[in-house]
Structure formats: C-alpha cells, structure tokens
C-alpha positions in Angstrom: -13.3 58.9 59.7 -14.5 55.8 57.8 -17.6 54.0 59.0 -15.8 50.8 59.6 -13.4 52.6 62.0 -16.3 54.1 63.9 -18.0 50.7 64.1 -14.8 49.0 65.3 -14.2 51.7 67.9 -17.6 51.4 69.4 -17.4 47.6 69.3 -14.1 47.6 71.1 -15.3 50.2 73.6 -18.4 48.1 74.5 -16.2 45.0 74.7 -13.8 46.7 77.2 -16.7 47.7 79.4 -18.2 44.2 79.3 -15.0 42.1 79.7 -12.6 44.5 81.4 -9.8 42.8 79.5 -6.4 44.4 78.8 -5.6 46.3 75.6 -3.2 43.5 74.5 -5.9 40.8 74.9 -8.5 42.8 73.0 -6.0 43.6 70.2 -5.4 39.9 69.8 -9.1 39.1 69.8 -10.0 41.8 67.3 -7.0 41.2 65.0 -5.5 44.7 65.3 -2.4 46.1 66.9 -2.5 47.3 70.5 -1.6 50.8 69.2 -4.8 50.7 67.1 -6.9 49.6 70.1 -5.3 52.3 72.3 -5.9 55.0 69.7 -9.5 53.9 69.1 -10.2 54.0 72.9 -8.4 57.2 73.8 -8.7 59.5 70.7 -11.6 58.3 68.5 -14.1 57.0 71.1 -14.4 60.4 72.9 -15.5 62.0 69.6 -18.0 59.3 68.8 -19.5 58.4 72.2 -18.3 60.5 75.2 -20.3 58.5 77.8 -18.8 55.2 76.7 -15.4 56.8 76.5 -15.6 57.9 80.2 -16.4 54.3 81.2 -13.5 52.9 79.1 -11.1 55.6 80.5 -11.8 54.5 84.1 -11.0 50.9 83.2 -7.8 51.8 81.4 -6.7 53.9 84.4 -7.3 50.9 86.6 -5.2 48.7 84.3 -2.5 51.3 84.4 -2.5 51.5 88.2 -2.0 47.7 88.5 0.4 47.1 85.7 3.4 46.9 87.9 1.7 44.0 89.8 0.9 42.2 86.6 4.5 42.4 85.4 5.8 41.0 88.7 3.3 38.1 88.5 4.4 37.2 85.0 8.1 37.1 86.1 7.2 35.0 89.1 5.3 32.5 86.9 8.2 32.3 84.5 10.7 31.3 87.1 8.3 29.0 89.0 7.6 26.9 85.8 11.3 26.2 85.3 13.1 26.4 88.6 15.5 23.6 87.5 16.6 25.5 84.4 17.4 28.6 86.4 19.8 26.6 88.7 21.5 24.9 85.7 22.3 28.2 83.9 25.5 30.0 84.9 24.9 33.3 86.6 26.3 36.4 85.0 29.3 38.0 86.8 29.3 41.6 87.6 
C-alpha cells in the first residue's frame, strides 16, 4: 500500500471520529469518491490502526442504523420547499 493512501486513510479516520459526518460529506470534503472513503475506513484502516478502526466502525454503524430516518427527512424537505409545484403537476394514474 502506498504511503499517501495510508496517510489519507488515517486522516479520514481521525476526521470521522472528530466530526461524526457521513461518508458522502467526507468524500466531498476530501475530493474522493464515497466508495474510496468506505474502502479506506472498512478495509484499510483496520490493518493500519485497529483502535481507530473500532471507533470509526461504531460511528458507521450508527449512521447505518439511522439512514432510513435521514432519507425520510430529505423527502419531507423536498416536498415542503415546493408544495405549490406538487399541486400543479398531474398525478400519475395507476
């Protein structure tokens, strides 16, 4: 494994523990894909720093346990912002 990958993995792991942000937000901030962040945190970090990996794992499990709530909130916000547009659009039949 290249040194820059190890450094990025540790930086991302520490950032997750400090900020408790989601994988998507972290990926955007670090300029990598969410798949890369996930692979760094779940596969590479346990090999590099097992203690940090355990902390990160508990945060990721928490995010996974509440993801259905997060999705519902996003939908609610979407339709709350444009309630007039929703009424103007024809409803699908069937």
